[in-house]
C-alpha positions as protocol buffer text, in pm:
chain_id: "A"
residue {
  index: 1
  type: UNK
  ca { x: 8557 y: -1527 z: 5653 }
}
residue {
  index: 2
  type: UNK
  ca { x: 8926 y: -1450 z: 5627 }
}
residue {
  index: 3
  type: UNK
  ca { x: 9038 y: -1202 z: 5365 }
}
residue {
  index: 4
  type: UNK
  ca { x: 9377 y: -1370 z: 5315 }
}
residue {
  index: 5
  type: UNK
  ca { x: 9255 y: -1626 z: 5060 }
}
residue {
  index: 6
  type: UNK
  ca { x: 9445 y: -1852 z: 4825 }
}
residue {
  index: 7
  type: UNK
  ca { x: 9427 y: -1788 z: 4450 }
}
residue {
  index: 8
  type: UNK
  ca { x: 9216 y: -2102 z: 4407 }
}
residue {
  index: 9
  type: UNK
  ca { x: 8962 y: -1985 z: 4664 }
}
residue {
  index: 10
  type: UNK
  ca { x: 8950 y: -1629 z: 4521 }
}
residue {
  index: 11
  type: UNK
  ca { x: 8872 y: -1780 z: 4179 }
}
residue {
  index: 12
  type: UNK
  ca { x: 8606 y: -2010 z: 4322 }
}
residue {
  index: 13
  type: UNK
  ca { x: 8441 y: -1718 z: 4507 }
}
residue {
  index: 14
  type: UNK
  ca { x: 8476 y: -1479 z: 4209 }
}
residue {
  index: 15
  type: UNK
  ca { x: 8646 y: -1210 z: 4416 }
}
residue {
  index: 16
  type: UNK
  ca { x: 8945 y: -978 z: 4376 }
}
residue {
  index: 17
  type: UNK
  ca { x: 9109 y: -1036 z: 4036 }
}
residue {
  index: 18
  type: UNK
  ca { x: 8834 y: -1288 z: 3949 }
}
residue {
  index: 19
  type: UNK
  ca { x: 8547 y: -1044 z: 4003 }
}
residue {
  index: 20
  type: UNK
  ca { x: 8276 y: -1073 z: 3733 }
}
residue {
  index: 21
  type: UNK
  ca { x: 8080 y: -769 z: 3617 }
}
residue {
  index: 22
  type: UNK
  ca { x: 7733 y: -728 z: 3470 }
}
residue {
  index: 23
  type: UNK
  ca { x: 7447 y: -477 z: 3483 }
}
residue {
  index: 24
  type: UNK
  ca { x: 7084 y: -454 z: 3590 }
}
residue {
  index: 25
  type: UNK
  ca { x: 6822 y: -373 z: 3329 }
}
residue {
  index: 26
  type: UNK
  ca { x: 6472 y: -233 z: 3380 }
}
residue {
  index: 27
  type: UNK
  ca { x: 6243 y: -189 z: 3078 }
}
residue {
  index: 28
  type: UNK
  ca { x: 5934 y: 32 z: 3042 }
}
residue {
  index: 29
  type: UNK
  ca { x: 5709 y: -70 z: 2753 }
}
residue {
  index: 30
  type: UNK
  ca { x: 5477 y: 166 z: 2567 }
}
residue {
  index: 31
  type: UNK
  ca { x: 5107 y: 139 z: 2649 }
}
residue {
  index: 32
  type: UNK
  ca { x: 4894 y: -86 z: 2431 }
}
residue {
  index: 33
  type: UNK
  ca { x: 5172 y: -326 z: 2337 }
}
residue {
  index: 34
  type: UNK
  ca { x: 5010 y: -656 z: 2233 }
}
residue {
  index: 35
  type: UNK
  ca { x: 5130 y: -996 z: 2352 }
}
residue {
  index: 36
  type: UNK
  ca { x: 5260 y: -1071 z: 2002 }
}
residue {
  index: 37
  type: UNK
  ca { x: 5457 y: -743 z: 1996 }
}
residue {
  index: 38
  type: UNK
  ca { x: 5597 y: -818 z: 2342 }
}
residue {
  index: 39
  type: UNK
  ca { x: 5703 y: -1168 z: 2232 }
}
residue {
  index: 40
  type: UNK
  ca { x: 5861 y: -1022 z: 1920 }
}
residue {
  index: 41
  type: UNK
  ca { x: 6056 y: -769 z: 2128 }
}
residue {
  index: 42
  type: UNK
  ca { x: 6181 y: -1033 z: 2371 }
}
residue {
  index: 43
  type: UNK
  ca { x: 6294 y: -1262 z: 2087 }
}
residue {
  index: 44
  type: UNK
  ca { x: 6474 y: -975 z: 1911 }
}
residue {
  index: 45
  type: UNK
  ca { x: 6628 y: -858 z: 2240 }
}
residue {
  index: 46
  type: UNK
  ca { x: 6766 y: -1202 z: 2321 }
}
residue {
  index: 47
  type: UNK
  ca { x: 6887 y: -1267 z: 1965 }
}
residue {
  index: 48
  type: UNK
  ca { x: 7017 y: -925 z: 1853 }
}
residue {
  index: 49
  type: UNK
  ca { x: 7120 y: -750 z: 2174 }
}
residue {
  index: 50
  type: UNK
  ca { x: 7215 y: -1031 z: 2410 }
}
residue {
  index: 51
  type: UNK
  ca { x: 7335 y: -1345 z: 2228 }
}
residue {
  index: 52
  type: UNK
  ca { x: 7499 y: -1163 z: 1937 }
}
residue {
  index: 53
  type: UNK
  ca { x: 7719 y: -976 z: 2188 }
}
residue {
  index: 54
  type: UNK
  ca { x: 7817 y: -1290 z: 2382 }
}
residue {
  index: 55
  type: UNK
  ca { x: 7595 y: -1192 z: 2675 }
}
residue {
  index: 56
  type: UNK
  ca { x: 7341 y: -1373 z: 2889 }
}
residue {
  index: 57
  type: UNK
  ca { x: 7017 y: -1245 z: 3040 }
}
residue {
  index: 58
  type: UNK
  ca { x: 6846 y: -1361 z: 3357 }
}
residue {
  index: 59
  type: UNK
  ca { x: 6510 y: -1216 z: 3449 }
}
residue {
  index: 60
  type: UNK
  ca { x: 6163 y: -1142 z: 3325 }
}
residue {
  index: 61
  type: UNK
  ca { x: 6005 y: -924 z: 3059 }
}
residue {
  index: 62
  type: UNK
  ca { x: 6062 y: -594 z: 3237 }
}
residue {
  index: 63
  type: UNK
  ca { x: 6353 y: -651 z: 3480 }
}
residue {
  index: 64
  type: UNK
  ca { x: 6664 y: -863 z: 3475 }
}
residue {
  index: 65
  type: UNK
  ca { x: 7040 y: -887 z: 3489 }
}
residue {
  index: 66
  type: UNK
  ca { x: 7280 y: -891 z: 3196 }
}
residue {
  index: 67
  type: UNK
  ca { x: 7604 y: -1086 z: 3238 }
}
residue {
  index: 68
  type: UNK
  ca { x: 7857 y: -1258 z: 3019 }
}
residue {
  index: 69
  type: UNK
  ca { x: 7736 y: -1585 z: 2864 }
}
residue {
  index: 70
  type: UNK
  ca { x: 8044 y: -1762 z: 2997 }
}
residue {
  index: 71
  type: UNK
  ca { x: 8276 y: -1696 z: 3287 }
}
residue {
  index: 72
  type: UNK
  ca { x: 8406 y: -1340 z: 3290 }
}
residue {
  index: 73
  type: UNK
  ca { x: 8284 y: -982 z: 3283 }
}
residue {
  index: 74
  type: UNK
  ca { x: 8070 y: -771 z: 3056 }
}
residue {
  index: 75
  type: UNK
  ca { x: 8294 y: -509 z: 2894 }
}
residue {
  index: 76
  type: UNK
  ca { x: 8208 y: -140 z: 2872 }
}
residue {
  index: 77
  type: UNK
  ca { x: 8187 y: -184 z: 2492 }
}
residue {
  index: 78
  type: UNK
  ca { x: 7931 y: -467 z: 2525 }
}
residue {
  index: 79
  type: UNK
  ca { x: 7727 y: -257 z: 2767 }
}
residue {
  index: 80
  type: UNK
  ca { x: 7737 y: 38 z: 2524 }
}
residue {
  index: 81
  type: UNK
  ca { x: 7617 y: -184 z: 2235 }
}
residue {
  index: 82
  type: UNK
  ca { x: 7329 y: -308 z: 2448 }
}
residue {
  index: 83
  type: UNK
  ca { x: 7236 y: 48 z: 2544 }
}
residue {
  index: 84
  type: UNK
  ca { x: 7248 y: 163 z: 2181 }
}
residue {
  index: 85
  type: UNK
  ca { x: 7023 y: -126 z: 2073 }
}
residue {
  index: 86
  type: UNK
  ca { x: 6769 y: -42 z: 2344 }
}
residue {
  index: 87
  type: UNK
  ca { x: 6769 y: 329 z: 2249 }
}
residue {
  index: 88
  type: UNK
  ca { x: 6664 y: 236 z: 1896 }
}
residue {
  index: 89
  type: UNK
  ca { x: 6352 y: 45 z: 2002 }
}
residue {
  index: 90
  type: UNK
  ca { x: 6009 y: 203 z: 1953 }
}
residue {
  index: 91
  type: UNK
  ca { x: 5840 y: -57 z: 2178 }
}
residue {
  index: 92
  type: UNK
  ca { x: 6001 y: 103 z: 2484 }
}
residue {
  index: 93
  type: UNK
  ca { x: 5911 y: 430 z: 2654 }
}
residue {
  index: 94
  type: UNK
  ca { x: 6232 y: 404 z: 2853 }
}
residue {
  index: 95
  type: UNK
  ca { x: 6483 y: 179 z: 3020 }
}
residue {
  index: 96
  type: UNK
  ca { x: 6740 y: 187 z: 3297 }
}
residue {
  index: 97
  type: UNK
  ca { x: 7073 y: 14 z: 3247 }
}
residue {
  index: 98
  type: UNK
  ca { x: 7291 y: 27 z: 3558 }
}
residue {
  index: 99
  type: UNK
  ca { x: 7664 y: 88 z: 3549 }
}
residue {
  index: 100
  type: UNK
  ca { x: 7875 y: -228 z: 3556 }
}
residue {
  index: 101
  type: UNK
  ca { x: 7853 y: -396 z: 3894 }
}
residue {
  index: 102
  type: UNK
  ca { x: 7972 y: -712 z: 4068 }
}
residue {
  index: 103
  type: UNK
  ca { x: 7755 y: -1005 z: 3951 }
}
residue {
  index: 104
  type: UNK
  ca { x: 7806 y: -1223 z: 4257 }
}
residue {
  index: 105
  type: UNK
  ca { x: 7829 y: -957 z: 4528 }
}
residue {
  index: 106
  type: UNK
  ca { x: 7635 y: -647 z: 4413 }
}
residue {
  index: 107
  type: UNK
  ca { x: 7714 y: -463 z: 4737 }
}
residue {
  index: 108
  type: UNK
  ca { x: 8089 y: -475 z: 4657 }
}
residue {
  index: 109
  type: UNK
  ca { x: 8255 y: -199 z: 4461 }
}
residue {
  index: 110
  type: UNK
  ca { x: 8403 y: -264 z: 4118 }
}
residue {
  index: 111
  type: UNK
  ca { x: 8775 y: -338 z: 4128 }
}
residue {
  index: 112
  type: UNK
  ca { x: 8991 y: -104 z: 3918 }
}
residue {
  index: 113
  type: UNK
  ca { x: 9115 y: -268 z: 3597 }
}
């Protein structure tokens, strides 16, 4: 596809100045976590870490992608808040939160701000 695109097409494709950023999340739960404790964690995660920061989450219990709840990019501040919330959880033995990356085209590099 041509790289000389109109502004309208760049916006529709979410490229160049319309690039949207998010991050991958992998969770490792402590051994012996009951189903009720897992459900409680997921509810708290979605309520306190995701929705309260204007974010959205797509994925399962142990792996997913965090993006902005509406059109746009996750900010470094929002990512840091999410990371801080996860660090304070005793239900996890660890987690991996990727650096901000392109939501639509993960193989593309992040455009400078």
